[in-house]
VEXDREN-2710 file (C-alpha; in Angstrom, 1 decimal):
% VEXDREN-2710
k/r/px/py/pz
1/MET/-21.5/-3.0/-12.6
2/SER/-23.9/-4.7/-11.2
3/VAL/-27.0/-3.0/-11.9
4/THR/-27.2/-1.8/-7.6
5/SER/-24.4/-0.1/-7.9
6/ASN/-25.2/1.7/-11.1
7/ALA/-28.1/2.8/-9.2
8/LEU/-26.0/3.8/-6.4
9/LEU/-23.6/5.5/-8.8
10/ARG/-26.0/7.8/-9.8
11/HIS/-28.1/8.3/-6.6
12/ILE/-24.8/9.5/-5.8
13/THR/-24.0/11.3/-8.7
14/ILE/-27.2/13.4/-8.4
15/ASP/-27.0/14.1/-5.1
16/ALA/-23.6/15.8/-5.8
17/CYS/-25.4/18.1/-8.8
18/LEU/-28.0/19.5/-6.5
19/ARG/-25.9/20.9/-4.0
20/ASP/-23.9/22.5/-6.4
21/THR/-25.4/25.8/-6.0
22/ALA/-22.9/27.7/-8.7
23/HIS/-24.4/25.7/-10.9
24/LYS/-27.5/25.1/-12.9
25/TYR/-28.2/21.5/-13.8
26/SER/-30.9/20.8/-16.1
27/LEU/-32.4/16.8/-17.0
28/GLN/-30.1/16.5/-19.2
29/ASP/-27.1/17.8/-17.9
30/LEU/-28.0/15.2/-14.7
31/ILE/-28.2/12.6/-17.6
32/ALA/-24.0/13.5/-18.6
33/ALA/-22.8/13.6/-15.7
34/CYS/-24.5/10.3/-14.5
35/THR/-23.2/8.9/-17.8
36/ARG/-19.8/10.1/-17.1
37/ALA/-19.3/8.6/-14.0
38/ILE/-20.7/5.2/-14.7
39/LYS/-17.9/5.2/-17.8
40/GLU/-15.7/6.1/-15.5
41/ASN/-15.9/4.2/-12.5
42/SER/-16.6/0.3/-14.4
43/LYS/-14.3/-2.2/-14.7
44/GLY/-16.3/-3.4/-17.8
45/LYS/-15.0/-1.4/-21.7
46/LEU/-18.5/0.0/-22.1
47/LYS/-19.9/0.9/-25.5
48/ASP/-18.6/4.3/-26.9
49/ASN/-21.9/5.6/-27.6
50/PHE/-23.3/4.2/-23.8
51/ALA/-25.5/7.3/-22.1
52/VAL/-27.8/6.7/-19.3
53/SER/-30.9/7.3/-21.0
54/THR/-33.6/9.5/-19.8
55/ARG/-36.3/7.5/-18.5
56/THR/-33.5/6.2/-15.8
57/VAL/-32.5/9.0/-14.3
58/GLN/-36.4/10.9/-14.0
59/LEU/-37.3/7.7/-12.0
60/ASP/-34.2/8.0/-9.5
61/LEU/-35.1/11.2/-9.2
62/GLN/-38.7/10.6/-8.2
63/MET/-37.5/7.2/-6.1
64/MET/-35.0/9.9/-4.4
65/ARG/-37.8/11.8/-3.2
66/ASP/-39.8/9.4/-1.6
67/LYS/-40.8/9.1/1.3
68/LYS/-40.5/5.4/2.9
69/LYS/-38.2/3.9/0.4
70/GLY/-35.7/6.5/-1.1
71/TYR/-34.4/9.6/0.9
72/ASN/-36.5/11.5/0.8
73/ALA/-34.8/14.1/-1.0
74/PRO/-36.3/18.1/-1.5
75/ILE/-35.6/18.1/-5.0
76/VAL/-37.4/20.8/-6.7
77/VAL/-37.5/22.6/-10.2
78/TYR/-36.8/25.7/-10.8
79/GLU/-37.3/28.1/-14.3
80/GLN/-39.2/25.2/-15.3
81/LYS/-36.1/23.3/-16.5
82/TYR/-33.5/23.4/-13.8
83/TYR/-32.7/21.0/-10.5
84/LYS/-31.9/22.3/-6.9
85/TYR/-32.3/20.7/-3.6
86/SER/-34.8/23.8/-1.6
87/ASP/-32.7/22.7/1.5
88/PRO/-28.9/24.1/0.5
89/ASP/-27.4/21.8/4.3
90/TYR/-29.0/18.7/2.7
91/SER/-27.3/16.0/1.0
92/ILE/-28.4/11.3/1.1
93/GLY/-26.0/11.1/3.0
94/ASN/-26.9/12.4/5.7
95/ALA/-30.6/10.8/5.4
96/ASN/-32.1/8.2/6.5
97/VAL/-31.7/5.2/4.9
98/LYS/-33.5/2.2/4.7
99/GLN/-32.8/-0.7/5.4
100/THR/-34.0/-1.6/1.8
101/THR/-32.1/1.1/0.3
102/LEU/-28.4/-1.3/1.8
103/THR/-29.9/-4.2/0.8
104/PRO/-26.6/-4.8/-1.2
105/LEU/-24.1/-4.2/1.1
106/SER/-25.8/-6.7/3.9
107/GLU/-25.3/-9.0/1.0
108/ILE/-21.6/-8.6/0.6
109/ALA/-21.3/-8.3/4.8
110/GLU/-23.1/-12.3/4.6
111/THR/-20.4/-13.4/1.1
112/LEU/-17.2/-11.9/3.8
113/GLU/-17.8/-14.3/6.3
114/ARG/-18.2/-16.6/3.5
115/TYR/-15.3/-16.4/2.6
116/SER/-14.0/-15.3/6.1
117/ARG/-14.2/-19.7/7.2
118/MET/-11.4/-20.9/4.6
119/ALA/-8.0/-20.2/5.1
120/GLY/-6.1/-17.3/4.8
121/MET/-9.1/-15.5/4.9
122/GLU/-9.8/-14.8/8.7
123/SER/-9.1/-11.0/8.4
124/LEU/-12.3/-10.1/6.5
125/GLU/-13.8/-10.6/10.0
126/GLY/-12.7/-7.4/10.8
127/ALA/-14.2/-6.3/7.3
128/VAL/-18.4/-8.0/8.3
129/ASP/-17.7/-6.9/11.8
130/LEU/-17.5/-3.1/10.8
131/ILE/-20.1/-3.3/7.6
132/ARG/-22.1/-4.2/10.4
133/GLU/-21.4/-2.2/12.9
134/CYS/-22.5/0.8/10.4
135/LEU/-25.4/-0.5/8.9
136/GLU/-26.8/-0.9/12.8
137/VAL/-25.5/3.2/13.6
138/LYS/-27.0/4.7/9.8
139/VAL/-30.4/2.1/9.6
140/ASN/-31.6/1.5/13.2
141/GLY/-29.8/5.0/14.9
142/ALA/-27.8/2.8/17.1
143/PHE/-24.9/4.1/19.2
144/GLN/-21.1/3.6/17.6
145/LYS/-19.9/0.6/19.3
146/ILE/-16.5/0.8/16.7
147/ARG/-14.8/3.1/15.7
148/ARG/-11.8/3.3/13.5
149/GLN/-9.1/5.7/12.7
150/LYS/-9.2/6.3/8.5
151/ALA/-6.4/4.7/7.1
152/ALA/-3.6/7.4/5.9
153/LYS/-4.1/7.4/1.6
154/PRO/-0.5/6.8/0.1
155/SER/0.4/9.6/-1.6
156/GLY/1.2/9.2/-4.9
157/GLY/2.2/12.4/-7.5
158/ALA/0.1/13.7/-10.6
159/PHE/1.9/11.4/-12.0
160/LEU/0.1/8.4/-10.8
161/ASP/-3.0/6.8/-12.7
162/ILE/-0.5/7.6/-16.3
163/ILE/2.3/4.6/-14.1
164/LYS/-0.8/2.7/-13.8
165/ASP/-1.9/2.8/-17.1
166/ALA/1.6/1.1/-18.1
167/VAL/1.6/-0.9/-16.2
168/ILE/-1.8/-2.8/-16.9
169/HIS/-1.2/-2.1/-21.0
170/ARG/2.7/-2.8/-20.9
171/ARG/4.2/0.3/-21.6
172/VAL/6.9/2.2/-21.5
173/LEU/7.4/5.1/-20.0
174/SER/10.5/8.0/-19.7
175/LEU/10.6/9.1/-16.3
176/SER/11.9/12.9/-15.0
177/PHE/12.4/12.1/-11.5
178/THR/14.3/13.4/-8.1
179/ASP/16.1/10.4/-6.1
180/GLU/16.9/10.1/-2.6
181/ARG/19.8/12.7/-3.1
182/GLY/18.0/15.5/-5.0
183/PHE/19.4/15.1/-7.9
184/SER/17.3/15.5/-11.3
185/ARG/17.4/11.9/-13.4
186/GLU/16.0/10.7/-16.9
187/VAL/15.2/7.2/-17.8
188/ILE/13.0/5.1/-20.0
189/PHE/11.2/3.0/-17.7
190/TYR/9.8/-0.2/-18.2
191/PRO/7.6/-0.2/-15.8
192/LEU/5.7/-4.0/-13.9
193/HIS/3.9/-4.1/-10.8
194/LEU/3.1/-1.0/-8.5
195/THR/2.4/-0.9/-4.5
196/THR/2.3/0.6/-1.9
197/TRP/4.8/1.2/1.9
198/LYS/5.1/3.9/4.4
199/ASP/1.6/5.4/2.8
200/LYS/4.4/6.1/-0.5
201/TRP/3.2/4.3/-3.4
202/PHE/6.2/3.1/-5.9
203/CYS/6.9/1.8/-8.9
204/LEU/8.9/-1.5/-9.9
205/GLY/10.2/-2.7/-13.1
206/TYR/13.4/-2.1/-15.5
207/VAL/16.0/0.6/-15.8
208/ASP/17.2/0.8/-19.6
209/GLY/21.3/-0.1/-18.7
210/LYS/20.3/-1.1/-15.2
211/GLU/20.7/-4.6/-14.3
212/GLY/17.8/-6.0/-11.4
213/VAL/14.2/-4.7/-10.4
214/GLN/14.4/-0.7/-9.4
215/ALA/12.1/0.8/-7.8
216/VAL/10.9/4.5/-8.5
217/GLN/8.3/6.5/-5.7
218/THR/6.3/8.3/-8.0
219/ASP/5.4/11.2/-6.5
220/CYS/9.1/12.3/-7.6
221/VAL/8.7/12.2/-10.8
222/THR/7.9/15.3/-12.6
223/SER/7.8/14.6/-16.7
224/TYR/6.7/11.9/-18.0
225/SER/6.1/10.7/-22.2
226/TYR/5.5/7.5/-24.0
227/ALA/9.0/6.1/-25.0
228/ILE/8.5/4.2/-28.7
229/LEU/10.2/1.6/-27.2
230/PRO/8.8/-2.8/-28.0
231/PHE/8.0/-4.0/-24.3
232/PRO/10.2/-7.4/-23.0
233/PRO/8.2/-10.9/-23.5
234/ASN/10.2/-11.8/-21.2
235/TYR/9.5/-8.9/-18.9
236/ARG/7.7/-10.8/-15.7
237/PHE/7.2/-10.0/-11.8
238/ASN/5.8/-12.3/-9.7
239/ALA/4.9/-10.3/-6.5
240/ASP/4.9/-13.3/-4.1
241/GLU/8.6/-14.0/-5.1
242/TYR/9.7/-10.9/-5.6
243/PHE/8.8/-9.5/-1.9
244/ALA/8.7/-13.2/0.4
245/ASP/12.0/-12.5/1.8
246/ILE/12.9/-8.8/2.8
247/ILE/10.9/-5.8/4.2
248/GLY/9.6/-2.9/2.6
249/ILE/10.8/-3.2/-1.0
250/SER/14.0/-3.5/-2.2
251/ARG/15.1/-6.3/-3.1
252/PRO/19.3/-6.3/-3.7
253/ALA/21.4/-9.0/-5.0
254/GLU/22.9/-10.5/-2.0
255/LYS/21.6/-14.1/-0.4
256/LYS/19.3/-14.4/2.7
257/GLU/20.4/-14.6/6.5
258/ASP/20.2/-15.7/9.0
259/ILE/19.4/-12.7/11.4
260/VAL/19.9/-12.4/15.3
261/PHE/18.9/-9.4/17.6
262/LYS/17.9/-8.3/20.6
263/ALA/14.6/-5.3/21.0
264/ASP/14.2/-3.9/24.2
265/GLY/11.0/-4.5/26.3
266/CYS/9.5/-1.4/24.4
267/VAL/10.1/-2.5/20.8
268/SER/9.9/-6.1/22.2
269/ARG/6.3/-5.7/23.2
270/TYR/5.5/-4.1/19.7
271/LEU/7.3/-6.9/17.5
272/ILE/5.0/-10.0/19.4
273/GLN/2.0/-8.3/18.2
274/ASN/3.7/-6.6/14.7
275/PRO/6.2/-9.1/14.0
276/LEU/8.9/-7.0/10.8
277/HIS/8.3/-10.4/8.9
278/PRO/6.8/-13.6/8.6
279/SER/9.6/-15.6/9.4
280/GLN/10.0/-13.3/13.0
281/LYS/10.9/-15.4/15.7
282/LEU/11.1/-15.1/19.6
283/SER/14.1/-17.2/20.4
284/LEU/14.4/-16.0/24.5
285/LYS/12.5/-13.7/26.9
286/ASP/14.6/-12.1/29.6
287/GLU/12.9/-11.4/33.1
288/ASP/13.0/-7.2/31.7
289/GLY/11.4/-8.3/29.0
290/SER/13.7/-7.6/26.8
291/CYS/14.2/-9.9/23.9
292/THR/15.9/-12.3/21.0
293/PHE/14.5/-12.5/18.1
294/ARG/15.0/-14.4/15.0
295/LEU/14.7/-13.0/11.0
296/SER/15.4/-15.0/8.0
297/ILE/15.5/-11.6/5.6
298/ILE/18.0/-10.8/2.4
299/PRO/18.6/-8.3/4.4
300/ASN/18.3/-4.3/2.6
301/ASP/17.8/-0.3/3.1
302/GLU/14.8/-0.4/4.8
303/PHE/15.6/-3.5/7.3
304/PHE/19.2/-1.0/7.6
305/ARG/17.3/2.4/8.5
306/TRP/14.6/0.6/10.8
307/VAL/17.3/-0.5/12.7
308/TYR/18.9/2.7/12.3
309/GLU/15.5/4.5/13.4
310/ASN/15.4/2.2/16.7
311/HIS/18.5/1.9/18.0
312/PRO/19.8/2.1/21.0
313/TYR/17.4/-0.4/21.1
314/ILE/18.4/-2.8/18.8
315/THR/21.4/-4.5/19.4
316/ILE/22.1/-7.0/16.1
317/GLN/23.7/-10.1/17.0
318/SER/24.4/-12.0/14.0
319/PRO/25.7/-12.7/11.5
320/LYS/28.8/-10.8/12.6
321/TYR/28.8/-8.8/9.6
322/LEU/26.5/-7.2/9.8
323/GLU/26.2/-6.5/13.6
324/ASN/29.5/-4.6/13.0
325/ASN/28.4/-2.4/9.5
326/ILE/25.6/-0.6/11.3
327/ASN/28.1/-0.2/14.1
328/ASP/30.8/0.9/12.0
329/PHE/27.1/3.9/11.1
330/ILE/26.4/4.8/13.3
331/ARG/29.5/5.6/15.3
332/ASN/30.0/7.8/12.5
333/VAL/27.1/9.8/12.3
334/VAL/27.7/10.1/16.3
335/SER/31.5/11.3/16.0
336/ASP/30.3/13.7/12.6
337/LEU/27.4/14.9/15.3
338/PRO/28.6/18.2/17.2
339/ASN/30.9/17.8/20.5
340/PRO/28.1/18.6/23.9
341/MET/28.8/20.7/26.2
342/PRO/30.7/18.8/29.5
343/ALA/28.3/18.4/32.4
344/ALA/30.9/20.9/34.6
345/GLU/30.8/23.8/31.6
346/VAL/26.9/23.6/32.0
347/LYS/26.4/23.4/35.6
348/ALA/29.3/26.3/35.6
349/ARG/27.6/28.5/33.8
350/LYS/23.8/27.9/35.3
351/GLU/25.5/29.3/38.4
352/LYS/26.8/31.9/36.9
353/GLU/23.7/33.2/35.2
354/THR/21.5/32.5/38.2
355/LYS/24.0/35.0/40.2
356/LYS/24.1/37.3/37.6
357/LYS/19.9/37.3/38.0
358/LYS/19.7/37.9/41.8
359/LYS/22.7/40.7/42.1
360/GLN/20.3/42.3/39.9
361/GLN/17.7/42.2/42.1
362/ASP/19.2/43.2/44.9
363/LYS/21.3/46.4/43.4
364/PRO/18.3/49.3/44.9
365/GLU/17.0/51.3/42.7
366/GLU/19.1/54.7/41.3
367/ASP/17.3/57.9/43.1
368/LEU/16.8/60.0/40.2
369/PHE/15.9/62.9/42.3
370/SER/18.3/62.8/44.5
371/SER/20.8/64.9/42.9
372/LEU/18.1/67.4/42.7
373/PHE/17.7/68.2/47.4
374/GLY/21.8/67.0/47.5
END
């Protein structure tokens, strides 16, 4: 982590401490908090005795108080020992930050812009625009012109960090988890790769006693322990090769197929803008907006699920066996549904209810006193 990044991380950490009114923070407490934050966020290995110096934190406090170069933070000392903000609602996140403070972010934007000119990295242009827009709004108080919805954070469960560490350091795990059918399972797992799909984290690896790469949804893991087993050196994972011919995360043993399917106009417009797979090609466009597409993939559960979810707006045309399998599945699902009431019967019931209500409305009210004066 660079010196500038360390400084910003210390400022954020100190800010969080000073806003915490439930605890008292002395200079030593702030030093310990900053040391802990840098250790947790450092990519390189730090010495066991690493600690942020007293002088560094004192300069950080002085800089945060500074009106010109810092945040003009209202930091005060009370009881001659503890630090806090005199304004409990203050935060450096809400302060008017100077351009000099955000210089590293400007440098990052310039670096990303240079990389965005390279083939295959054009998508970085969006990140450059977003960073510069944020700088303009934060520093100069300009109105926001670009707004991006915050992406949903993938669900990883309580053991995501454990599994991530096992992937990095090639450690064998004994996992208990709940499968798609709700059954509890226990396996010896050799984790190789972490990925996300549909806002969920999945770990790909080998399961003891099974062939091929298996996927475990990390937020379904209920417990773990480290298995005292060696990690086979021949267990390797090439992500580019694994994901090249599939949609999603599961790769069955079947061969790759050239799939032709037709999509109605409502789905076609989306597919043209957001291809299902890099191999997708538009073959034919009809006058009504429906389109015929071609894919070259290994048909897996994720592909079939996508077809089922978009039925009846998707029709598989070839290969024939895929069309038959999908149609058979849909017919079985429909046959399991309760039989709908015939339209004639529905109409008759409605008319009967209407007549009943009208009869009740037309019925004269009963004279409660008629019997008294009969």
